[in-house]
C-alpha positions in Angstrom: 1.4 27.1 -163.4 4.2 25.2 -165.2 3.0 25.8 -167.8 6.2 27.4 -170.4 4.4 29.6 -172.7 2.1 30.5 -169.8 5.4 31.6 -167.9 6.8 33.1 -170.9 2.9 34.8 -171.6 3.7 36.0 -168.5 6.8 37.6 -168.9 6.4 39.3 -171.6 3.7 41.1 -169.5 6.4 41.6 -167.1 9.0 43.8 -169.8 6.2 45.0 -171.0 4.8 47.0 -168.1 8.4 47.3 -166.9 8.9 49.2 -170.9 5.3 51.3 -169.7 7.5 52.2 -166.2 4.3 50.2 -164.9 7.4 48.4 -161.5 4.7 47.5 -159.2 2.7 45.5 -161.7 5.9 44.2 -162.8 7.3 43.7 -159.9 4.8 40.9 -158.5 4.6 39.7 -162.6 8.3 38.7 -161.5 8.2 37.1 -158.4 4.7 34.7 -159.6 6.9 33.7 -162.6 10.4 33.7 -160.0 9.1 31.3 -157.0 7.8 29.0 -160.1 10.8 29.1 -162.2 12.6 28.4 -158.9 10.9 25.3 -158.4 11.3 24.0 -162.0 14.7 25.0 -163.6 16.5 25.6 -160.3 17.5 29.3 -159.0 21.2 29.1 -161.0 19.3 28.7 -164.1 19.5 31.5 -166.7 16.9 32.4 -167.2 16.5 31.5 -163.5 18.1 35.1 -162.9 17.7 37.0 -165.9 14.1 37.3 -163.9 15.9 38.8 -160.8 17.9 40.7 -162.7 14.5 42.5 -163.7 14.0 42.4 -160.3 16.6 44.4 -159.2 16.0 47.3 -162.6 12.4 47.9 -161.0 14.0 48.6 -157.1 16.5 50.4 -158.6 14.3 52.7 -161.1 11.9 52.9 -157.9 15.3 53.5 -155.8 14.7 51.0 -153.5 18.8 50.8 -153.8 18.4 47.8 -151.1 16.8 45.8 -153.0 18.2 46.1 -156.6 21.8 45.7 -154.7 21.0 42.6 -152.6 19.5 40.8 -155.6 22.2 42.0 -157.5 25.2 40.7 -155.4 22.6 37.5 -155.1 23.0 36.6 -158.8 26.7 38.1 -158.8 27.7 35.7 -157.1 25.7 32.6 -158.4 27.8 33.0 -161.5 31.2 33.7 -159.4 30.7 30.0 -158.9 29.0 28.6 -162.4 30.9 30.9 -164.9 33.9 32.1 -162.9 35.3 36.5 -162.0 36.2 37.1 -164.3 34.2 35.9 -167.6 32.2 38.6 -169.8 28.2 38.4 -168.1 29.6 38.1 -164.4 32.1 41.4 -164.5 28.4 42.6 -166.3 27.0 42.1 -163.5 29.1 43.4 -161.6 29.8 47.0 -163.1 25.8 46.3 -163.0 25.7 46.2 -159.4 27.3 49.4 -159.0 23.9 52.1 -158.3 24.5 55.2 -158.8 21.9 57.0 -156.0 22.3 60.6 -157.2 
C-alpha cells in the first residue's frame, strides 16, 4: 500500500508503540513501512533513513545491540555519501552509533 495517508498513520502508530515501550510491535510496523518506503522513495531518502533510525532505537532498547549498530552504520554510510563526513546530521548519527551497552 503506497497511500501517503496510510503510511503516515502507520508511522504514527509505530512511534506511539515505541513511546509506550512496545518495541516488538513497533519494530514490526517500522519494518513494514520501511519495505514500502524503500520501494517508493529509495534507500537514501531522509524518510527512509528516519525509519531506519527508529528501528535502531527499538533494537537498542531491546538490548539487541548488533542489529542497532548495523542499522546505524548503514545510515551513517549513506549520510556520509550524501552529506559528507563533517555535516551536522552525519556527526549526530556517528555519535548515536556509540551505543552504551552497560
